[in-house]
KOLMIFI-814355 format. One record per atom (N, C-alpha, C): residue in three letters; residue number from 1; atom name; x, y, z. Coordinates in Angstrom, 3 decimals. Atoms other than C-alpha are relative to their C-alpha. Example, Ala and Ser with C-alpha at 12.3 -4.5 7.8 and 13.67 -1.06 7.14 Angstrom:
<recs>
{rec 'ALA'; 1; 'N'; {0.890; -1.190; 0.000}},
{rec 'ALA'; 1; 'CA'; {12.300; -4.500; 7.800}},
{rec 'ALA'; 1; 'C'; {0.900; 1.200; 0.000}},
{rec 'SER'; 2; 'N'; {-0.820; -1.190; -0.060}},
{rec 'SER'; 2; 'CA'; {13.670; -1.060; 7.140}},
{rec 'SER'; 2; 'C'; {-0.770; 1.090; 0.730}},
</recs>
This chain:
<recs>
{rec 'MET'; 1; 'N'; {1.227; -0.202; -0.825}},
{rec 'MET'; 1; 'CA'; {45.866; -54.004; 83.099}},
{rec 'MET'; 1; 'C'; {-0.224; -1.350; 0.771}},
{rec 'TYR'; 2; 'N'; {0.180; 1.098; -0.956}},
{rec 'TYR'; 2; 'CA'; {44.935; -56.307; 85.982}},
{rec 'TYR'; 2; 'C'; {-1.452; -0.246; 0.326}},
{rec 'ILE'; 3; 'N'; {1.294; 0.304; -0.501}},
{rec 'ILE'; 3; 'CA'; {41.731; -58.041; 87.206}},
{rec 'ILE'; 3; 'C'; {0.148; -0.482; 1.496}},
{rec 'GLY'; 4; 'N'; {-0.070; 0.368; -1.396}},
{rec 'GLY'; 4; 'CA'; {41.119; -58.313; 90.917}},
{rec 'GLY'; 4; 'C'; {-1.338; 0.054; 0.640}},
{rec 'THR'; 5; 'N'; {1.239; 0.010; -0.764}},
{rec 'THR'; 5; 'CA'; {38.381; -58.706; 93.513}},
{rec 'THR'; 5; 'C'; {0.151; 0.948; 1.177}},
{rec 'VAL'; 6; 'N'; {-0.059; -0.899; -1.102}},
{rec 'VAL'; 6; 'CA'; {37.558; -55.941; 96.005}},
{rec 'VAL'; 6; 'C'; {-0.251; -0.819; 1.282}},
{rec 'VAL'; 7; 'N'; {0.071; 0.647; -1.345}},
{rec 'VAL'; 7; 'CA'; {38.293; -57.275; 99.497}},
{rec 'VAL'; 7; 'C'; {-0.748; 0.920; 0.890}},
{rec 'SER'; 8; 'N'; {0.669; -0.925; -0.851}},
{rec 'SER'; 8; 'CA'; {37.106; -54.157; 101.218}},
{rec 'SER'; 8; 'C'; {-0.001; 1.416; -0.680}},
{rec 'LYS'; 9; 'N'; {0.126; -1.363; 0.529}},
{rec 'LYS'; 9; 'CA'; {35.839; -50.724; 100.125}},
{rec 'LYS'; 9; 'C'; {0.325; 1.021; 1.102}},
{rec 'LYS'; 10; 'N'; {-0.362; -0.853; -1.066}},
{rec 'LYS'; 10; 'CA'; {36.789; -49.283; 103.535}},
{rec 'LYS'; 10; 'C'; {1.368; 0.610; -0.281}},
{rec 'ASP'; 11; 'N'; {-1.217; -0.647; 0.185}},
{rec 'ASP'; 11; 'CA'; {39.573; -46.780; 103.275}},
{rec 'ASP'; 11; 'C'; {0.751; 0.064; 1.382}},
{rec 'ILE'; 12; 'N'; {-0.645; 0.152; -1.261}},
{rec 'ILE'; 12; 'CA'; {41.441; -47.977; 106.358}},
{rec 'ILE'; 12; 'C'; {1.216; 0.816; 0.163}},
{rec 'THR'; 13; 'N'; {-1.191; -0.805; -0.134}},
{rec 'THR'; 13; 'CA'; {44.660; -46.138; 105.636}},
{rec 'THR'; 13; 'C'; {-0.231; 1.549; -0.229}},
{rec 'GLY'; 14; 'N'; {0.284; -1.396; 0.227}},
{rec 'GLY'; 14; 'CA'; {42.944; -42.864; 104.676}},
{rec 'GLY'; 14; 'C'; {0.681; 0.618; -1.200}},
{rec 'LYS'; 15; 'N'; {-0.684; -0.359; 1.194}},
{rec 'LYS'; 15; 'CA'; {44.697; -42.704; 101.325}},
{rec 'LYS'; 15; 'C'; {-0.859; 0.014; -1.234}},
{rec 'GLY'; 16; 'N'; {0.887; 0.134; 1.143}},
{rec 'GLY'; 16; 'CA'; {41.623; -43.046; 99.135}},
{rec 'GLY'; 16; 'C'; {0.233; -1.309; -0.823}},
{rec 'CYS'; 17; 'N'; {-0.270; 1.248; 0.656}},
{rec 'CYS'; 17; 'CA'; {42.186; -46.668; 98.386}},
{rec 'CYS'; 17; 'C'; {-1.004; -1.126; 0.326}},
{rec 'LEU'; 18; 'N'; {0.751; 1.243; -0.183}},
{rec 'LEU'; 18; 'CA'; {40.284; -49.945; 97.940}},
{rec 'LEU'; 18; 'C'; {1.034; -1.088; 0.370}},
{rec 'THR'; 19; 'N'; {-0.784; 1.156; -0.205}},
{rec 'THR'; 19; 'CA'; {41.730; -53.215; 99.135}},
{rec 'THR'; 19; 'C'; {-0.411; -1.038; -0.978}},
{rec 'VAL'; 20; 'N'; {0.351; 0.884; 1.179}},
{rec 'VAL'; 20; 'CA'; {41.977; -55.648; 96.123}},
{rec 'VAL'; 20; 'C'; {0.913; -1.159; 0.067}},
{rec 'CYS'; 21; 'N'; {-0.788; 1.178; 0.174}},
{rec 'CYS'; 21; 'CA'; {43.170; -59.179; 95.687}},
{rec 'CYS'; 21; 'C'; {0.083; -0.322; -1.410}},
{rec 'PRO'; 22; 'N'; {-0.115; 0.342; 1.349}},
{rec 'PRO'; 22; 'CA'; {44.534; -60.010; 92.291}},
{rec 'PRO'; 22; 'C'; {-0.639; -1.334; -0.340}},
{rec 'LYS'; 23; 'N'; {0.598; 1.229; 0.441}},
{rec 'LYS'; 23; 'CA'; {42.637; -62.719; 90.361}},
{rec 'LYS'; 23; 'C'; {1.033; -1.127; 0.017}},
{rec 'GLY'; 24; 'N'; {-0.862; 1.184; -0.030}},
{rec 'GLY'; 24; 'CA'; {44.004; -66.142; 90.933}},
{rec 'GLY'; 24; 'C'; {0.789; -0.196; 1.266}},
{rec 'LEU'; 25; 'N'; {-0.680; 0.112; -1.272}},
{rec 'LEU'; 25; 'CA'; {45.485; -65.455; 94.354}},
{rec 'LEU'; 25; 'C'; {-0.935; -0.241; 1.137}},
{rec 'ASN'; 26; 'N'; {0.880; 0.236; -1.166}},
{rec 'ASN'; 26; 'CA'; {44.124; -66.439; 97.758}},
{rec 'ASN'; 26; 'C'; {-0.441; 1.240; 0.705}},
{rec 'ILE'; 27; 'N'; {0.560; -1.178; -0.526}},
{rec 'ILE'; 27; 'CA'; {41.851; -63.691; 98.921}},
{rec 'ILE'; 27; 'C'; {0.156; 0.030; 1.503}},
{rec 'LYS'; 28; 'N'; {-0.073; 0.120; -1.473}},
{rec 'LYS'; 28; 'CA'; {42.164; -64.878; 102.575}},
{rec 'LYS'; 28; 'C'; {1.420; 0.380; 0.476}},
{rec 'ASP'; 29; 'N'; {-1.385; -0.360; -0.359}},
{rec 'ASP'; 29; 'CA'; {45.984; -64.217; 102.488}},
{rec 'ASP'; 29; 'C'; {0.159; 1.515; -0.223}},
{rec 'SER'; 30; 'N'; {-0.097; -1.471; 0.106}},
{rec 'SER'; 30; 'CA'; {46.411; -60.523; 103.229}},
{rec 'SER'; 30; 'C'; {1.308; 0.432; -0.686}},
{rec 'SER'; 31; 'N'; {-1.231; -0.398; 0.646}},
{rec 'SER'; 31; 'CA'; {49.936; -60.547; 101.827}},
{rec 'SER'; 31; 'C'; {-0.199; 0.090; -1.479}},
{rec 'ASN'; 32; 'N'; {0.385; -0.101; 1.469}},
{rec 'ASN'; 32; 'CA'; {48.247; -60.890; 98.384}},
{rec 'ASN'; 32; 'C'; {-0.677; 1.310; -0.284}},
{rec 'HIS'; 33; 'N'; {0.835; -1.112; 0.302}},
{rec 'HIS'; 33; 'CA'; {46.223; -57.700; 98.806}},
{rec 'HIS'; 33; 'C'; {0.788; 1.210; -0.433}},
{rec 'ARG'; 34; 'N'; {-0.578; -1.222; 0.586}},
{rec 'ARG'; 34; 'CA'; {46.936; -54.465; 96.943}},
{rec 'ARG'; 34; 'C'; {-0.892; 1.169; 0.371}},
{rec 'GLU'; 35; 'N'; {0.806; -1.172; -0.176}},
{rec 'GLU'; 35; 'CA'; {45.914; -50.930; 97.628}},
{rec 'GLU'; 35; 'C'; {-0.202; 0.617; -1.357}},
{rec 'VAL'; 36; 'N'; {0.392; -0.555; 1.329}},
{rec 'VAL'; 36; 'CA'; {44.170; -49.487; 94.557}},
{rec 'VAL'; 36; 'C'; {-0.746; 1.323; 0.236}},
{rec 'LYS'; 37; 'N'; {0.502; -1.327; -0.194}},
{rec 'LYS'; 37; 'CA'; {43.590; -45.762; 94.480}},
{rec 'LYS'; 37; 'C'; {-1.363; 0.242; -0.727}},
{rec 'TYR'; 38; 'N'; {1.208; -0.410; 0.645}},
{rec 'TYR'; 38; 'CA'; {40.077; -44.430; 93.743}},
{rec 'TYR'; 38; 'C'; {0.292; 1.048; -0.986}},
{rec 'VAL'; 39; 'N'; {-0.063; -1.129; 0.972}},
{rec 'VAL'; 39; 'CA'; {39.607; -42.209; 90.701}},
{rec 'VAL'; 39; 'C'; {-1.325; 0.526; -0.142}},
{rec 'SER'; 40; 'N'; {1.339; -0.694; 0.203}},
{rec 'SER'; 40; 'CA'; {36.899; -39.785; 89.767}},
{rec 'SER'; 40; 'C'; {-0.045; 0.584; -1.413}},
{rec 'PHE'; 41; 'N'; {0.213; -0.617; 1.314}},
{rec 'PHE'; 41; 'CA'; {35.492; -38.595; 86.453}},
{rec 'PHE'; 41; 'C'; {-0.212; 1.516; 0.211}},
{rec 'TYR'; 42; 'N'; {0.173; -1.419; -0.263}},
{rec 'TYR'; 42; 'CA'; {35.065; -35.175; 88.135}},
{rec 'TYR'; 42; 'C'; {0.548; 0.316; 1.338}},
{rec 'ALA'; 43; 'N'; {-0.500; -0.397; -1.271}},
{rec 'ALA'; 43; 'CA'; {37.039; -33.476; 90.832}},
{rec 'ALA'; 43; 'C'; {0.385; 1.457; -0.039}},
{rec 'GLY'; 44; 'N'; {-0.489; -1.351; -0.158}},
{rec 'GLY'; 44; 'CA'; {38.065; -30.009; 92.020}},
{rec 'GLY'; 44; 'C'; {0.275; 0.283; 1.409}},
{rec 'LYS'; 45; 'N'; {-0.393; -0.398; -1.358}},
{rec 'LYS'; 45; 'CA'; {39.163; -28.051; 94.977}},
{rec 'LYS'; 45; 'C'; {-1.163; -0.203; 1.002}},
{rec 'TYR'; 46; 'N'; {1.199; 0.037; -0.933}},
{rec 'TYR'; 46; 'CA'; {35.679; -28.061; 96.583}},
{rec 'TYR'; 46; 'C'; {-1.082; -0.974; -0.469}},
{rec 'SER'; 47; 'N'; {0.952; 0.956; 0.499}},
{rec 'SER'; 47; 'CA'; {33.922; -30.836; 94.615}},
{rec 'SER'; 47; 'C'; {0.592; -1.178; -0.504}},
{rec 'GLY'; 48; 'N'; {-0.453; 1.262; 0.606}},
{rec 'GLY'; 48; 'CA'; {34.084; -34.284; 93.277}},
{rec 'GLY'; 48; 'C'; {-1.183; -1.009; -0.027}},
{rec 'ALA'; 49; 'N'; {0.941; 1.044; 0.136}},
{rec 'ALA'; 49; 'CA'; {32.129; -37.377; 92.342}},
{rec 'ALA'; 49; 'C'; {0.735; -1.304; -0.086}},
{rec 'MET'; 50; 'N'; {-0.723; 1.299; 0.002}},
{rec 'MET'; 50; 'CA'; {32.995; -40.971; 92.994}},
{rec 'MET'; 50; 'C'; {-1.005; -1.139; 0.190}},
{rec 'PHE'; 51; 'N'; {0.743; 1.240; -0.124}},
{rec 'PHE'; 51; 'CA'; {31.524; -44.425; 92.735}},
{rec 'PHE'; 51; 'C'; {0.905; -1.082; 0.433}},
{rec 'VAL'; 52; 'N'; {-0.939; 0.900; -0.616}},
{rec 'VAL'; 52; 'CA'; {33.007; -47.062; 94.923}},
{rec 'VAL'; 52; 'C'; {-0.671; -1.424; -0.096}},
{rec 'PRO'; 53; 'N'; {0.615; 1.355; 0.206}},
{rec 'PRO'; 53; 'CA'; {32.526; -50.759; 94.011}},
{rec 'PRO'; 53; 'C'; {-0.194; -0.769; 1.357}},
{rec 'GLU'; 54; 'N'; {0.272; 0.759; -1.216}},
{rec 'GLU'; 54; 'CA'; {31.088; -53.144; 96.571}},
{rec 'GLU'; 54; 'C'; {1.078; -1.090; 0.207}},
{rec 'ALA'; 55; 'N'; {-0.832; 1.131; -0.269}},
{rec 'ALA'; 55; 'CA'; {33.189; -55.862; 98.299}},
{rec 'ALA'; 55; 'C'; {-0.410; -1.149; -0.839}},
{rec 'HIS'; 56; 'N'; {0.110; 1.309; 0.785}},
{rec 'HIS'; 56; 'CA'; {33.578; -59.086; 96.227}},
{rec 'HIS'; 56; 'C'; {-0.366; 0.374; -1.454}},
{rec 'THR'; 57; 'N'; {0.231; -0.249; 1.439}},
{rec 'THR'; 57; 'CA'; {33.124; -57.216; 92.946}},
{rec 'THR'; 57; 'C'; {1.382; -0.051; -0.693}},
{rec 'GLU'; 58; 'N'; {-1.216; 0.032; 0.831}},
{rec 'GLU'; 58; 'CA'; {35.646; -57.844; 90.191}},
{rec 'GLU'; 58; 'C'; {0.204; 1.292; -0.690}},
{rec 'ILE'; 59; 'N'; {-0.343; -1.306; 0.631}},
{rec 'ILE'; 59; 'CA'; {37.409; -54.774; 88.945}},
{rec 'ILE'; 59; 'C'; {1.234; -0.123; -0.870}},
{rec 'LEU'; 60; 'N'; {-1.275; -0.154; 0.710}},
{rec 'LEU'; 60; 'CA'; {40.061; -53.689; 86.517}},
{rec 'LEU'; 60; 'C'; {0.811; 1.066; 0.619}},
{rec 'TYR'; 61; 'N'; {-0.825; -0.997; -0.639}},
{rec 'TYR'; 61; 'CA'; {42.993; -51.765; 87.898}},
{rec 'TYR'; 61; 'C'; {1.386; -0.049; -0.829}},
{rec 'ASP'; 62; 'N'; {-1.261; -0.057; 0.805}},
{rec 'ASP'; 62; 'CA'; {46.361; -50.667; 86.385}},
{rec 'ASP'; 62; 'C'; {0.985; 1.003; 0.643}},
{rec 'ILE'; 63; 'N'; {-1.002; -0.906; -0.433}},
{rec 'ILE'; 63; 'CA'; {49.525; -48.672; 86.980}},
{rec 'ILE'; 63; 'C'; {0.257; 0.987; -1.174}},
{rec 'ALA'; 64; 'N'; {-0.235; -1.020; 1.078}},
{rec 'ALA'; 64; 'CA'; {50.015; -45.347; 85.079}},
{rec 'ALA'; 64; 'C'; {1.537; -0.077; -0.313}},
{rec 'ASP'; 65; 'N'; {-1.446; 0.152; 0.521}},
{rec 'ASP'; 65; 'CA'; {53.244; -45.482; 82.913}},
{rec 'ASP'; 65; 'C'; {0.838; 1.094; 0.583}},
{rec 'ASN'; 66; 'N'; {-0.883; -1.137; -0.493}},
{rec 'ASN'; 66; 'CA'; {54.401; -42.030; 84.193}},
{rec 'ASN'; 66; 'C'; {-0.196; 0.221; 1.495}},
{rec 'ASP'; 67; 'N'; {0.085; -0.157; -1.478}},
{rec 'ASP'; 67; 'CA'; {53.640; -42.594; 87.936}},
{rec 'ASP'; 67; 'C'; {1.275; -0.558; 0.609}},
{rec 'SER'; 68; 'N'; {-1.303; 0.402; -0.521}},
{rec 'SER'; 68; 'CA'; {57.054; -42.669; 89.506}},
{rec 'SER'; 68; 'C'; {-0.133; -0.841; 1.324}},
{rec 'GLU'; 69; 'N'; {0.258; 0.724; -1.239}},
{rec 'GLU'; 69; 'CA'; {55.532; -44.059; 92.768}},
{rec 'GLU'; 69; 'C'; {-0.630; -1.405; -0.235}},
{rec 'ARG'; 70; 'N'; {0.545; 1.284; 0.456}},
{rec 'ARG'; 70; 'CA'; {53.930; -46.989; 90.842}},
{rec 'ARG'; 70; 'C'; {-1.168; -0.431; 0.761}},
{rec 'HIS'; 71; 'N'; {1.287; 0.307; -0.611}},
{rec 'HIS'; 71; 'CA'; {50.393; -46.774; 92.485}},
{rec 'HIS'; 71; 'C'; {-0.833; -0.822; -0.925}},
{rec 'TYR'; 72; 'N'; {1.078; 0.599; 0.767}},
{rec 'TYR'; 72; 'CA'; {47.579; -48.932; 91.307}},
{rec 'TYR'; 72; 'C'; {-1.142; 0.901; 0.022}},
{rec 'TYR'; 73; 'N'; {1.086; -0.869; 0.123}},
{rec 'TYR'; 73; 'CA'; {44.620; -47.044; 90.079}},
{rec 'TYR'; 73; 'C'; {-1.282; -0.753; -0.518}},
{rec 'TYR'; 74; 'N'; {1.248; 0.648; 0.266}},
{rec 'TYR'; 74; 'CA'; {40.917; -48.196; 89.824}},
{rec 'TYR'; 74; 'C'; {-0.391; 0.459; -1.439}},
{rec 'VAL'; 75; 'N'; {0.439; -0.257; 1.388}},
{rec 'VAL'; 75; 'CA'; {39.787; -48.400; 86.165}},
{rec 'VAL'; 75; 'C'; {-1.528; -0.045; -0.135}},
{rec 'GLY'; 76; 'N'; {1.503; 0.250; 0.154}},
{rec 'GLY'; 76; 'CA'; {36.212; -49.814; 86.391}},
{rec 'GLY'; 76; 'C'; {-0.358; -1.329; 0.599}},
{rec 'SER'; 77; 'N'; {0.637; 1.229; -0.487}},
{rec 'SER'; 77; 'CA'; {33.993; -52.570; 87.583}},
{rec 'SER'; 77; 'C'; {-0.329; -0.904; -1.139}},
{rec 'ILE'; 78; 'N'; {0.462; 0.931; 0.941}},
{rec 'ILE'; 78; 'CA'; {33.380; -55.716; 85.692}},
{rec 'ILE'; 78; 'C'; {-1.480; -0.492; 0.342}},
{rec 'LEU'; 79; 'N'; {1.381; 0.393; -0.242}},
{rec 'LEU'; 79; 'CA'; {29.616; -56.335; 85.333}},
{rec 'LEU'; 79; 'C'; {-0.234; -1.609; -0.162}},
{rec 'ASP'; 80; 'N'; {0.279; 1.419; 0.043}},
{rec 'ASP'; 80; 'CA'; {28.363; -59.922; 85.971}},
{rec 'ASP'; 80; 'C'; {-1.511; -0.040; -0.264}},
{rec 'PRO'; 81; 'N'; {1.443; 0.004; 0.256}},
{rec 'PRO'; 81; 'CA'; {24.960; -60.316; 84.221}},
{rec 'PRO'; 81; 'C'; {-0.787; -1.005; 0.760}},
{rec 'THR'; 82; 'N'; {0.751; 0.932; -0.812}},
{rec 'THR'; 82; 'CA'; {24.061; -63.210; 86.503}},
{rec 'THR'; 82; 'C'; {-0.214; 0.570; 1.443}},
{rec 'HIS'; 83; 'N'; {0.114; -0.681; -1.350}},
{rec 'HIS'; 83; 'CA'; {24.492; -60.936; 89.543}},
{rec 'HIS'; 83; 'C'; {-0.449; 1.422; -0.080}},
{rec 'ASP'; 84; 'N'; {0.360; -1.345; 0.121}},
{rec 'ASP'; 84; 'CA'; {24.198; -57.335; 88.483}},
{rec 'ASP'; 84; 'C'; {-1.107; 0.222; -0.974}},
{rec 'GLN'; 85; 'N'; {1.194; -0.064; 0.796}},
{rec 'GLN'; 85; 'CA'; {20.724; -57.349; 87.145}},
{rec 'GLN'; 85; 'C'; {-0.798; 1.229; 0.234}},
{rec 'VAL'; 86; 'N'; {0.919; -1.143; -0.162}},
{rec 'VAL'; 86; 'CA'; {18.325; -54.462; 86.510}},
{rec 'VAL'; 86; 'C'; {-1.176; -0.429; 0.891}},
{rec 'GLN'; 87; 'N'; {1.135; 0.277; -0.893}},
{rec 'GLN'; 87; 'CA'; {15.786; -54.392; 89.286}},
{rec 'GLN'; 87; 'C'; {-1.288; 0.309; -0.743}},
{rec 'LYS'; 88; 'N'; {1.280; -0.185; 0.652}},
{rec 'LYS'; 88; 'CA'; {12.220; -54.810; 88.065}},
{rec 'LYS'; 88; 'C'; {-0.853; 0.824; 0.967}},
{rec 'VAL'; 89; 'N'; {0.943; -0.884; -0.691}},
{rec 'VAL'; 89; 'CA'; {9.742; -52.125; 89.098}},
{rec 'VAL'; 89; 'C'; {-1.368; -0.604; -0.045}},
{rec 'PRO'; 90; 'N'; {1.291; 0.648; 0.010}},
{rec 'PRO'; 90; 'CA'; {6.364; -53.544; 90.178}},
{rec 'PRO'; 90; 'C'; {-1.016; 0.884; -0.621}},
</recs>
C-alpha cells in the first residue's frame, strides 16, 4: 500500500482518476504523478455513490493483486486532526 498526496481531483483524462504524487517525491514534477482510480462502496448500472478527496489531502492507494493492467486504486483518505476538525455549531 502507498501514501500519496492528491495533486488534483479533476478527472482530466475522463477515466475516473485522481492525480496523486507519491509521498517523498517532488509534487511539482509531473513525471512523479500517478493516476489513481476512484472506487465506490456502492455502484450499479444506474446508480453510485462516491466521495472524492480534496487536493493536497494525503491518501492511501494500492494495486490489486489480480489486476492484469496494474492500475492504482484509491483506498481512503488519511485524516489529519490538526486540519480535519469537526466544525463547531454556534
